[in-house]
TIVO-2410 file (N, C-alpha, C; in nm, 3 decimals):
# residues 142
REC num residu      c1      c2      c3 atome chaine
REC   1      M  13.693  16.293   9.477     N      A
REC   1      M  13.798  16.257   9.386    CA      A
REC   1      M  13.857  16.125   9.431     C      A
REC   2      A  13.879  16.035   9.334     N      A
REC   2      A  13.928  15.901   9.363    CA      A
REC   2      A  14.075  15.909   9.402     C      A
REC   3      K  14.110  15.831   9.500     N      A
REC   3      K  14.247  15.826   9.548    CA      A
REC   3      K  14.325  15.726   9.464     C      A
REC   4      A  14.436  15.768   9.408     N      A
REC   4      A  14.518  15.682   9.324    CA      A
REC   4      A  14.628  15.621   9.408     C      A
REC   5      I  14.651  15.492   9.386     N      A
REC   5      I  14.763  15.424   9.452    CA      A
REC   5      I  14.842  15.349   9.347     C      A
REC   6      Q  14.964  15.307   9.382     N      A
REC   6      Q  15.050  15.237   9.288    CA      A
REC   6      Q  15.044  15.087   9.312     C      A
REC   7      C  15.057  15.013   9.202     N      A
REC   7      C  15.061  14.866   9.209    CA      A
REC   7      C  15.192  14.826   9.273     C      A
REC   8      D  15.187  14.730   9.364     N      A
REC   8      D  15.308  14.682   9.430    CA      A
REC   8      D  15.395  14.602   9.334     C      A
REC   9      N  15.337  14.546   9.230     N      A
REC   9      N  15.409  14.458   9.140    CA      A
REC   9      N  15.482  14.536   9.030     C      A
REC  10      C  15.407  14.625   8.958     N      A
REC  10      C  15.468  14.694   8.843    CA      A
REC  10      C  15.476  14.846   8.859     C      A
REC  11      G  15.411  14.902   8.959     N      A
REC  11      G  15.418  15.045   8.983    CA      A
REC  11      G  15.315  15.126   8.906     C      A
REC  12      A  15.223  15.064   8.836     N      A
REC  12      A  15.121  15.135   8.759    CA      A
REC  12      A  15.024  15.202   8.856     C      A
REC  13      V  14.962  15.309   8.810     N      A
REC  13      V  14.868  15.383   8.893    CA      A
REC  13      V  14.731  15.314   8.887     C      A
REC  14      L  14.672  15.289   9.005     N      A
REC  14      L  14.540  15.225   9.017    CA      A
REC  14      L  14.443  15.325   9.079     C      A
REC  15      L  14.322  15.323   9.031     N      A
REC  15      L  14.218  15.406   9.090    CA      A
REC  15      L  14.155  15.329   9.208     C      A
REC  16      E  14.073  15.398   9.285     N      A
REC  16      E  14.015  15.338   9.405    CA      A
REC  16      E  13.921  15.223   9.372     C      A
REC  17      E  13.849  15.230   9.258     N      A
REC  17      E  13.754  15.125   9.223    CA      A
REC  17      E  13.818  15.006   9.154     C      A
REC  18      D  13.949  15.015   9.118     N      A
REC  18      D  14.018  14.903   9.053    CA      A
REC  18      D  14.049  14.795   9.156     C      A
REC  19      L  14.009  14.671   9.122     N      A
REC  19      L  14.041  14.559   9.210    CA      A
REC  19      L  14.172  14.492   9.170     C      A
REC  20      F  14.207  14.502   9.039     N      A
REC  20      F  14.330  14.442   8.989    CA      A
REC  20      F  14.405  14.547   8.907     C      A
REC  21      C  14.533  14.528   8.896     N      A
REC  21      C  14.617  14.617   8.815    CA      A
REC  21      C  14.584  14.595   8.668     C      A
REC  22      G  14.565  14.706   8.594     N      A
REC  22      G  14.534  14.695   8.452    CA      A
REC  22      G  14.655  14.657   8.369     C      A
REC  23      E  14.776  14.672   8.420     N      A
REC  23      E  14.899  14.642   8.347    CA      A
REC  23      E  14.942  14.497   8.367     C      A
REC  24      C  14.955  14.456   8.494     N      A
REC  24      C  15.010  14.321   8.520    CA      A
REC  24      C  14.907  14.223   8.574     C      A
REC  25      G  14.790  14.269   8.615     N      A
REC  25      G  14.685  14.180   8.664    CA      A
REC  25      G  14.700  14.142   8.811     C      A
REC  26      A  14.795  14.202   8.879     N      A
REC  26      A  14.814  14.172   9.021    CA      A
REC  26      A  14.696  14.228   9.100     C      A
REC  27      P  14.661  14.164   9.213     N      A
REC  27      P  14.552  14.217   9.294    CA      A
REC  27      P  14.592  14.352   9.354     C      A
REC  28      R  14.495  14.432   9.376     N      A
REC  28      R  14.514  14.566   9.429    CA      A
REC  28      R  14.571  14.555   9.571     C      A
REC  29      P  14.670  14.636   9.604     N      A
REC  29      P  14.720  14.636   9.741    CA      A
REC  29      P  14.614  14.695   9.834     C      A
REC  30      S  14.619  14.657   9.958     N      A
REC  30      S  14.517  14.705  10.050    CA      A
REC  30      S  14.529  14.854  10.070     C      A
REC  31      L  14.418  14.916  10.100     N      A
REC  31      L  14.417  15.061  10.119    CA      A
REC  31      L  14.486  15.101  10.246     C      A
REC  32      I  14.490  15.012  10.343     N      A
REC  32      I  14.554  15.043  10.470    CA      A
REC  32      I  14.698  14.996  10.461     C      A
REC  33      S  14.787  15.086  10.474     N      A
REC  33      S  14.929  15.048  10.469    CA      A
REC  33      S  14.969  14.993  10.605     C      A
REC  34      P  15.078  14.914  10.608     N      A
REC  34      P  15.119  14.856  10.735    CA      A
REC  34      P  15.157  14.961  10.837     C      A
REC  35      S  15.195  15.081  10.792     N      A
REC  35      S  15.233  15.184  10.889    CA      A
REC  35      S  15.112  15.247  10.957     C      A
REC  36      E  14.992  15.237  10.892     N      A
REC  36      E  14.872  15.295  10.951    CA      A
REC  36      E  14.804  15.192  11.039     C      A
REC  37      P  14.767  15.228  11.162     N      A
REC  37      P  14.698  15.131  11.248    CA      A
REC  37      P  14.554  15.111  11.200     C      A
REC  38      A  14.511  14.989  11.205     N      A
REC  38      A  14.374  14.957  11.164    CA      A
REC  38      A  14.279  14.997  11.275     C      A
REC  39      E  14.161  15.035  11.233     N      A
REC  39      E  14.059  15.071  11.332    CA      A
REC  39      E  14.012  14.943  11.402     C      A
REC  40      A  14.009  14.949  11.530     N      A
REC  40      A  13.963  14.833  11.606    CA      A
REC  40      A  13.811  14.824  11.598     C      A
REC  41      E  13.764  14.706  11.568     N      A
REC  41      E  13.621  14.687  11.563    CA      A
REC  41      E  13.567  14.673  11.704     C      A
REC  42      T  13.460  14.740  11.729     N      A
REC  42      T  13.400  14.729  11.862    CA      A
REC  42      T  13.306  14.608  11.862     C      A
REC  43      P  13.316  14.527  11.965     N      A
REC  43      P  13.227  14.411  11.969    CA      A
REC  43      P  13.082  14.456  11.986     C      A
REC  44      A  12.993  14.379  11.928     N      A
REC  44      A  12.851  14.412  11.935    CA      A
REC  44      A  12.801  14.391  12.078     C      A
REC  45      D  12.702  14.465  12.114     N      A
REC  45      D  12.643  14.452  12.246    CA      A
REC  45      D  12.576  14.314  12.254     C      A
REC  46      I  12.606  14.238  12.358     N      A
REC  46      I  12.555  14.102  12.370    CA      A
REC  46      I  12.404  14.101  12.379     C      A
REC  47      S  12.347  14.204  12.436     N      A
REC  47      S  12.201  14.207  12.448    CA      A
REC  47      S  12.132  14.225  12.313     C      A
REC  48      Q  12.207  14.274  12.211     N      A
REC  48      Q  12.148  14.295  12.079    CA      A
REC  48      Q  12.159  14.172  11.990     C      A
REC  49      I  12.236  14.073  12.030     N      A
REC  49      I  12.250  13.951  11.950    CA      A
REC  49      I  12.123  13.868  11.969     C      A
REC  50      P  12.056  13.835  11.859     N      A
REC  50      P  11.932  13.756  11.874    CA      A
REC  50      P  11.964  13.613  11.917     C      A
REC  51      E  11.878  13.560  12.003     N      A
REC  51      E  11.896  13.421  12.046    CA      A
REC  51      E  11.849  13.328  11.935     C      A
REC  52      P  11.916  13.215  11.921     N      A
REC  52      P  11.871  13.122  11.816    CA      A
REC  52      P  11.734  13.065  11.851     C      A
REC  53      A  11.659  13.034  11.747     N      A
REC  53      A  11.525  12.979  11.767    CA      A
REC  53      A  11.537  12.842  11.831     C      A
REC  54      P  11.450  12.811  11.926     N      A
REC  54      P  11.458  12.680  11.991    CA      A
REC  54      P  11.424  12.569  11.892     C      A
REC  55      E  11.491  12.455  11.910     N      A
REC  55      E  11.466  12.338  11.827    CA      A
REC  55      E  11.326  12.284  11.858     C      A
REC  56      P  11.252  12.241  11.757     N      A
REC  56      P  11.121  12.181  11.786    CA      A
REC  56      P  11.140  12.048  11.858     C      A
REC  57      Y  11.044  12.015  11.944     N      A
REC  57      Y  11.054  11.891  12.020    CA      A
REC  57      Y  11.039  11.771  11.927     C      A
REC  58      R  11.132  11.681  11.940     N      A
REC  58      R  11.125  11.555  11.865    CA      A
REC  58      R  11.132  11.442  11.967     C      A
REC  59      P  11.029  11.361  11.974     N      A
REC  59      P  11.032  11.252  12.072    CA      A
REC  59      P  11.145  11.155  12.038     C      A
REC  60      P  11.202  11.094  12.140     N      A
REC  60      P  11.311  11.001  12.114    CA      A
REC  60      P  11.262  10.883  12.030     C      A
REC  61      V  11.345  10.841  11.938     N      A
REC  61      V  11.311  10.730  11.851    CA      A
REC  61      V  11.355  10.601  11.919     C      A
REC  62      R  11.256  10.514  11.941     N      A
REC  62      R  11.290  10.387  12.002    CA      A
REC  62      R  11.331  10.289  11.893     C      A
REC  63      A  11.435  10.216  11.921     N      A
REC  63      A  11.481  10.117  11.825    CA      A
REC  63      A  11.378  10.004  11.819     C      A
REC  64      R  11.342   9.966  11.698     N      A
REC  64      R  11.243   9.860  11.680    CA      A
REC  64      R  11.312   9.726  11.697     C      A
REC  65      S  11.251   9.643  11.777     N      A
REC  65      S  11.306   9.511  11.801    CA      A
REC  65      S  11.292   9.428  11.674     C      A
REC  66      P  11.400   9.363  11.629     N      A
REC  66      P  11.388   9.282  11.507    CA      A
REC  66      P  11.300   9.159  11.527     C      A
REC  67      D  11.277   9.121  11.652     N      A
REC  67      D  11.198   9.001  11.678    CA      A
REC  67      D  11.053   9.033  11.711     C      A
REC  68      K  11.011   9.157  11.696     N      A
REC  68      K  10.875   9.195  11.736    CA      A
REC  68      K  10.770   9.119  11.656     C      A
REC  69      G  10.789   9.105  11.525     N      A
REC  69      G  10.694   9.032  11.442    CA      A
REC  69      G  10.686   8.884  11.480     C      A
REC  70      W  10.802   8.826  11.511     N      A
REC  70      W  10.803   8.685  11.551    CA      A
REC  70      W  10.735   8.666  11.686     C      A
REC  71      R  10.752   8.762  11.776     N      A
REC  71      R  10.686   8.752  11.907    CA      A
REC  71      R  10.533   8.760  11.892     C      A
REC  72      I  10.488   8.850  11.806     N      A
REC  72      I  10.344   8.862  11.783    CA      A
REC  72      I  10.289   8.734  11.720     C      A
REC  73      A  10.361   8.679  11.621     N      A
REC  73      A  10.317   8.555  11.557    CA      A
REC  73      A  10.312   8.441  11.658     C      A
REC  74      F  10.411   8.434  11.745     N      A
REC  74      F  10.414   8.329  11.848    CA      A
REC  74      F  10.292   8.337  11.939     C      A
REC  75      V  10.263   8.457  11.988     N      A
REC  75      V  10.151   8.474  12.081    CA      A
REC  75      V  10.018   8.444  12.012     C      A
REC  76      V  10.002   8.496  11.889     N      A
REC  76      V   9.875   8.475  11.817    CA      A
REC  76      V   9.854   8.326  11.788     C      A
REC  77      L   9.957   8.260  11.737     N      A
REC  77      L   9.942   8.117  11.706    CA      A
REC  77      L   9.914   8.035  11.832     C      A
REC  78      L   9.981   8.069  11.939     N      A
REC  78      L   9.959   7.994  12.062    CA      A
REC  78      L   9.817   8.015  12.117     C      A
REC  79      L   9.770   8.139  12.116     N      A
REC  79      L   9.634   8.167  12.167    CA      A
REC  79      L   9.526   8.107  12.078     C      A
REC  80      V   9.539   8.124  11.947     N      A
REC  80      V   9.439   8.067  11.856    CA      A
REC  80      V   9.440   7.915  11.864     C      A
REC  81      G   9.560   7.857  11.871     N      A
REC  81      G   9.570   7.711  11.883    CA      A
REC  81      G   9.507   7.660  12.010     C      A
REC  82      A   9.532   7.729  12.122     N      A
REC  82      A   9.472   7.686  12.249    CA      A
REC  82      A   9.320   7.699  12.245     C      A
REC  83      C   9.270   7.807  12.187     N      A
REC  83      C   9.124   7.825  12.177    CA      A
REC  83      C   9.061   7.717  12.089     C      A
REC  84      L   9.124   7.685  11.977     N      A
REC  84      L   9.070   7.580  11.890    CA      A
REC  84      L   9.074   7.443  11.959     C      A
REC  85      C   9.180   7.414  12.032     N      A
REC  85      C   9.186   7.287  12.105    CA      A
REC  85      C   9.073   7.279  12.208     C      A
REC  86      L   9.052   7.387  12.280     N      A
REC  86      L   8.944   7.390  12.379    CA      A
REC  86      L   8.807   7.375  12.312     C      A
REC  87      A   8.788   7.444  12.199     N      A
REC  87      A   8.660   7.434  12.128    CA      A
REC  87      A   8.640   7.292  12.073     C      A
REC  88      G   8.745   7.228  12.023     N      A
REC  88      G   8.734   7.092  11.970    CA      A
REC  88      G   8.700   6.991  12.077     C      A
REC  89      V   8.765   7.002  12.191     N      A
REC  89      V   8.737   6.908  12.301    CA      A
REC  89      V   8.597   6.930  12.356     C      A
REC  90      T   8.557   7.057  12.368     N      A
REC  90      T   8.423   7.088  12.418    CA      A
REC  90      T   8.315   7.034  12.325     C      A
REC  91      S   8.330   7.057  12.195     N      A
REC  91      S   8.229   7.007  12.100    CA      A
REC  91      S   8.232   6.854  12.093     C      A
REC  92      F   8.348   6.793  12.108     N      A
REC  92      F   8.358   6.647  12.110    CA      A
REC  92      F   8.278   6.590  12.227     C      A
REC  93      L   8.294   6.653  12.344     N      A
REC  93      L   8.221   6.603  12.461    CA      A
REC  93      L   8.071   6.628  12.448     C      A
REC  94      L   8.033   6.745  12.395     N      A
REC  94      L   7.890   6.774  12.381    CA      A
REC  94      L   7.823   6.679  12.282     C      A
REC  95      F   7.885   6.658  12.166     N      A
REC  95      F   7.823   6.570  12.067    CA      A
REC  95      F   7.837   6.424  12.104     C      A
REC  96      G   7.941   6.388  12.176     N      A
REC  96      G   7.958   6.247  12.216    CA      A
REC  96      G   7.861   6.206  12.325     C      A
REC  97      L   7.822   6.301  12.408     N      A
REC  97      L   7.731   6.268  12.519    CA      A
REC  97      L   7.584   6.275  12.480     C      A
REC  98      T   7.555   6.332  12.366     N      A
REC  98      T   7.414   6.339  12.327    CA      A
REC  98      T   7.365   6.202  12.283     C      A
REC  99      E   7.238   6.175  12.316     N      A
REC  99      E   7.180   6.047  12.277    CA      A
REC  99      E   7.110   6.064  12.144     C      A
REC 100      S   7.124   5.965  12.062     N      A
REC 100      S   7.064   5.969  11.930    CA      A
REC 100      S   6.977   5.846  11.912     C      A
REC 101      E   6.866   5.862  11.841     N      A
REC 101      E   6.778   5.748  11.814    CA      A
REC 101      E   6.831   5.664  11.699     C      A
REC 102      V   6.915   5.727  11.616     N      A
REC 102      V   6.963   5.657  11.497    CA      A
REC 102      V   7.093   5.582  11.523     C      A
REC 103      A   7.179   5.638  11.610     N      A
REC 103      A   7.312   5.578  11.630    CA      A
REC 103      A   7.327   5.532  11.774     C      A
REC 104      S   7.411   5.430  11.791     N      A
REC 104      S   7.442   5.381  11.925    CA      A
REC 104      S   7.539   5.478  11.993     C      A
REC 105      P   7.557   5.468  12.123     N      A
REC 105      P   7.652   5.558  12.191    CA      A
REC 105      P   7.794   5.547  12.136     C      A
REC 106      E   7.836   5.426  12.097     N      A
REC 106      E   7.970   5.410  12.042    CA      A
REC 106      E   7.983   5.484  11.908     C      A
REC 107      E   7.880   5.474  11.826     N      A
REC 107      E   7.882   5.546  11.698    CA      A
REC 107      E   7.878   5.697  11.720     C      A
REC 108      N   7.806   5.742  11.822     N      A
REC 108      N   7.801   5.884  11.854    CA      A
REC 108      N   7.941   5.938  11.886     C      A
REC 109      W   8.014   5.861  11.969     N      A
REC 109      W   8.151   5.902  12.003    CA      A
REC 109      W   8.240   5.902  11.880     C      A
REC 110      L   8.221   5.807  11.793     N      A
REC 110      L   8.301   5.800  11.671    CA      A
REC 110      L   8.272   5.918  11.580     C      A
REC 111      Y   8.143   5.952  11.564     N      A
REC 111      Y   8.107   6.070  11.483    CA      A
REC 111      Y   8.164   6.198  11.544     C      A
REC 112      A   8.156   6.209  11.677     N      A
REC 112      A   8.209   6.327  11.746    CA      A
REC 112      A   8.361   6.338  11.726     C      A
REC 113      T   8.426   6.223  11.722     N      A
REC 113      T   8.571   6.225  11.703    CA      A
REC 113      T   8.606   6.275  11.563     C      A
REC 114      F   8.538   6.222  11.461     N      A
REC 114      F   8.571   6.261  11.322    CA      A
REC 114      F   8.517   6.398  11.284     C      A
REC 115      C   8.410   6.443  11.349     N      A
REC 115      C   8.352   6.572  11.312    CA      A
REC 115      C   8.402   6.689  11.396     C      A
REC 116      C   8.443   6.662  11.519     N      A
REC 116      C   8.481   6.774  11.608    CA      A
REC 116      C   8.625   6.766  11.656     C      A
REC 117      L   8.659   6.652  11.712     N      A
REC 117      L   8.790   6.642  11.777    CA      A
REC 117      L   8.905   6.652  11.678     C      A
REC 118      L   8.900   6.572  11.572     N      A
REC 118      L   9.014   6.571  11.478    CA      A
REC 118      L   9.028   6.703  11.400     C      A
REC 119      P   8.922   6.754  11.338     N      A
REC 119      P   8.945   6.876  11.260    CA      A
REC 119      P   8.967   7.001  11.345     C      A
REC 120      I   8.887   7.021  11.446     N      A
REC 120      I   8.896   7.146  11.522    CA      A
REC 120      I   9.015   7.144  11.619     C      A
REC 121      A   9.017   7.043  11.705     N      A
REC 121      A   9.126   7.035  11.802    CA      A
REC 121      A   9.258   7.005  11.733     C      A
REC 122      G   9.254   6.931  11.623     N      A
REC 122      G   9.377   6.903  11.548    CA      A
REC 122      G   9.436   7.028  11.486     C      A
REC 123      A   9.352   7.113  11.430     N      A
REC 123      A   9.401   7.239  11.374    CA      A
REC 123      A   9.459   7.327  11.484     C      A
REC 124      G   9.392   7.327  11.600     N      A
REC 124      G   9.445   7.403  11.713    CA      A
REC 124      G   9.579   7.353  11.759     C      A
REC 125      A   9.595   7.221  11.762     N      A
REC 125      A   9.723   7.163  11.803    CA      A
REC 125      A   9.833   7.197  11.703     C      A
REC 126      I   9.799   7.195  11.575     N      A
REC 126      I   9.899   7.229  11.473    CA      A
REC 126      I   9.941   7.376  11.486     C      A
REC 127      L   9.846   7.465  11.509     N      A
REC 127      L   9.880   7.606  11.526    CA      A
REC 127      L   9.964   7.629  11.652     C      A
REC 128      A   9.929   7.561  11.760     N      A
REC 128      A  10.007   7.574  11.883    CA      A
REC 128      A  10.148   7.520  11.864     C      A
REC 129      L  10.162   7.411  11.790     N      A
REC 129      L  10.295   7.357  11.761    CA      A
REC 129      L  10.375   7.451  11.673     C      A
REC 130      A  10.309   7.518  11.579     N      A
REC 130      A  10.379   7.616  11.495    CA      A
REC 130      A  10.428   7.733  11.581     C      A
REC 131      G  10.347   7.778  11.674     N      A
REC 131      G  10.391   7.884  11.766    CA      A
REC 131      G  10.507   7.840  11.852     C      A
REC 132      T  10.503   7.716  11.899     N      A
REC 132      T  10.613   7.662  11.978    CA      A
REC 132      T  10.739   7.649  11.895     C      A
REC 133      G  10.723   7.613  11.768     N      A
REC 133      G  10.839   7.607  11.678    CA      A
REC 133      G  10.902   7.743  11.658     C      A
REC 134      I  10.821   7.847  11.647     N      A
REC 134      I  10.874   7.983  11.637    CA      A
REC 134      I  10.950   8.019  11.764     C      A
REC 135      W  10.896   7.979  11.877     N      A
REC 135      W  10.963   8.008  12.003    CA      A
REC 135      W  11.101   7.945  12.008     C      A
REC 136      F  11.110   7.816  11.975     N      A
REC 136      F  11.238   7.748  11.983    CA      A
REC 136      F  11.336   7.792  11.874     C      A
REC 137      A  11.284   7.825  11.757     N      A
REC 137      A  11.374   7.861  11.645    CA      A
REC 137      A  11.421   8.005  11.654     C      A
REC 138      R  11.337   8.097  11.698     N      A
REC 138      R  11.370   8.240  11.689    CA      A
REC 138      R  11.385   8.312  11.821     C      A
REC 139      L  11.308   8.274  11.923     N      A
REC 139      L  11.296   8.360  12.040    CA      A
REC 139      L  11.354   8.304  12.169     C      A
REC 140      R  11.387   8.179  12.174     N      A
REC 140      R  11.424   8.117  12.301    CA      A
REC 140      R  11.548   8.180  12.363     C      A
REC 141      N  11.652   8.210  12.286     N      A
REC 141      N  11.779   8.257  12.340    CA      A
REC 141      N  11.791   8.407  12.346     C      A
REC 142      R  11.685   8.481  12.329     N      A
REC 142      R  11.695   8.628  12.327    CA      A
REC 142      R  11.648   8.689  12.453     C      A
***
């Protein structure tokens, strides 16, 4: 049998399943009156509390250097430029020292200059200067 209680606001009779008073709409008074002591809840056994799942390992995130691309460009330009300069000078000396039946030694050196030294070593020098420019403009003070 349902236990009937009275509304604190208007005195209307409320059944146990009523959450609000049907007369005034006030919320149902609590079933435990202030004169009755509340049952103390017993704490759960600590051994029965499940441990939280361990976090998956996440490697630390390293901050990316904003100058990393410029450093790579500097090194690549400098190395390629130095290699081209070396290749240009080497080919200049090889072709300049060869003897030709058609051209005099002076003409040989002139051909070697225009065919090897200027285009190959010149491109290498330009690339090396571009790398040096990157160094002075972006990386020198860091």
